[in-house]
C-alpha positions as CSV (number, residue, x, y, z in Angstrom):
1,M,92.0,60.7,7.3
2,K,88.6,59.9,7.5
3,N,86.6,61.2,10.5
4,K,84.2,58.7,12.2
5,N,80.8,60.3,13.1
6,P,80.1,58.9,16.7
7,R,77.2,57.8,14.9
8,N,78.5,55.8,12.8
9,K,80.5,53.7,15.4
10,K,77.3,53.3,17.0
11,A,75.3,52.0,14.1
12,E,78.3,49.4,13.6
13,S,78.2,48.2,16.5
14,Q,74.7,47.1,17.0
15,R,74.0,43.8,14.8
16,G,70.3,42.1,14.9
17,F,69.8,38.1,15.6
18,T,71.2,36.0,13.1
19,L,69.0,33.3,11.8
20,V,70.5,30.6,13.7
21,E,70.0,32.4,16.9
22,T,66.6,33.2,16.3
23,T,65.6,29.3,15.2
24,I,67.4,28.0,18.6
25,A,65.5,30.7,20.7
26,S,62.3,29.5,18.9
27,L,62.7,25.9,19.4
28,V,63.4,26.5,22.8
29,M,60.1,28.4,23.4
30,M,58.6,25.4,21.4
31,V,59.7,23.0,23.7
32,G,58.4,24.9,26.9
33,A,55.4,25.5,25.2
34,L,55.0,21.7,24.2
35,A,55.7,20.9,28.0
36,C,53.2,23.2,29.6
37,S,50.4,22.2,27.4
38,A,51.1,18.6,28.4
39,L,50.6,20.2,31.9
40,F,47.3,21.5,31.2
41,V,45.8,18.2,29.3
42,F,46.9,16.4,33.1
43,S,45.7,18.6,35.3
44,I,42.4,18.9,33.1
45,Q,42.2,14.8,33.7
46,N,42.7,15.1,37.1
47,N,40.5,17.7,37.8
48,V,37.5,15.4,36.0
49,G,38.4,12.5,38.0
50,G,38.0,14.5,41.6
51,G,34.9,15.4,40.1
52,E,34.0,12.1,39.6
53,R,35.0,10.8,42.9
54,A,33.3,13.7,44.6
55,L,29.9,12.6,42.9
56,A,30.6,9.1,43.9
57,M,31.3,10.1,47.2
58,A,28.0,12.0,47.4
59,V,26.4,8.8,46.4
60,A,27.9,6.4,48.6
61,Q,26.7,9.0,51.5
62,Q,23.0,9.1,50.2
63,Q,23.0,5.4,50.1
64,L,24.3,5.3,53.6
65,E,21.9,7.7,54.9
66,Q,19.2,5.5,53.5
67,I,20.2,2.8,55.7
68,R,20.4,4.8,58.6
69,S,17.1,5.8,58.5
70,V,15.5,2.3,58.5
71,S,14.9,0.5,61.9
72,Y,18.0,-2.6,63.0
73,E,15.4,-5.3,62.2
74,D,14.0,-4.0,58.5
75,T,15.2,-6.4,55.5
76,T,17.5,-3.9,54.2
77,L,19.6,-4.8,56.6
78,N,19.5,-8.4,56.2
79,I,23.4,-9.9,56.1
80,G,24.8,-10.4,52.7
81,T,25.8,-8.2,49.7
82,T,24.0,-6.6,47.2
83,T,24.9,-5.3,43.8
84,S,23.0,-2.3,42.0
85,T,23.5,0.1,39.2
86,L,21.8,3.8,39.6
87,S,22.4,6.9,37.8
88,S,23.1,10.3,39.4
89,G,23.9,13.7,37.6
90,E,23.8,12.0,34.1
91,R,26.3,9.4,35.5
92,S,26.0,6.0,36.0
93,Y,27.5,4.1,39.4
94,T,27.6,0.4,40.3
95,V,26.8,0.3,44.3
96,E,27.5,-2.7,46.2
97,R,26.2,-2.6,49.9
98,T,27.3,-5.2,52.1
99,V,25.7,-6.1,55.4
100,A,27.9,-8.2,58.1
101,N,27.2,-9.1,61.8
102,E,30.3,-8.1,64.6
103,T,31.3,-10.5,66.7
104,N,33.2,-10.4,70.0
105,P,36.8,-11.8,70.5
106,D,35.4,-15.1,72.1
107,N,33.1,-15.6,68.7
108,T,29.5,-14.2,70.6
109,A,27.6,-12.1,68.6
110,K,27.4,-8.8,69.2
111,Q,23.9,-6.4,68.2
112,L,26.1,-4.7,66.0
113,K,26.3,-4.6,61.8
114,K,29.0,-3.7,59.8
115,I,27.7,-1.5,56.6
116,T,30.0,-1.1,53.6
117,I,29.0,0.6,50.8
118,T,31.3,0.7,47.7
119,V,30.2,3.3,44.7
120,T,32.4,2.8,41.4
121,P,31.8,5.1,38.8
122,Q,30.8,3.6,35.1
123,T,32.2,6.6,33.4
124,A,34.9,6.0,30.1
125,G,38.6,7.0,30.8
126,P,41.6,5.8,32.5
127,N,41.0,3.1,35.6
128,W,42.1,5.7,38.2
129,M,39.1,7.8,37.2
130,R,37.1,4.9,38.3
131,S,38.6,3.9,41.3
132,P,35.6,3.1,44.1
133,V,34.7,5.1,47.2
134,V,34.0,3.0,50.1
135,L,32.1,4.1,53.1
136,V,32.4,1.7,56.3
137,S,29.7,2.6,59.2
138,L,28.4,0.5,62.1
139,R,24.8,0.3,63.3
140,S,23.6,-0.9,66.6
141,T,20.2,-1.9,68.4
142,L,18.2,0.0,70.6
143,A,17.6,-3.2,72.9
144,T,20.1,-3.8,75.7
145,G,23.3,-5.5,74.9
146,S,27.0,-4.7,74.5
147,Y,26.1,-1.6,72.3
148,A,22.7,-0.8,73.7
149,V,21.6,2.6,73.1
150,T,19.8,4.4,76.1
151,E,17.3,7.5,75.2
């Protein structure tokens, strides 16, 4: 009879991973890593798109402030739509400015104008990154009327 040393029993029970187990584990980890990399690409694109929209919003607010700084009778507040292209921060934008008169329910004219500013980024990329930013404001006159402003 041979006496087995307890150290030999321990050594026999400890086995390493087989090549098949290692290959399967590597495959599972690779699929997970590819999913994570796709998530990073998607998040980077969304961050860029959000930045574009934030810059377009700043351009729209700047345009609206320019309109607010002129008097009610100024020619920039003539009824109609104007389209222009401008650059800001090394980016190009299409700016559409629409001014319309507001009317009462009985179709009488109010001394109130509705101003709509639409800014669309012209960058290359997916369509959702070029979605327009729209700001709407109302402008009244200081004259007496249904929307008079008293000082």
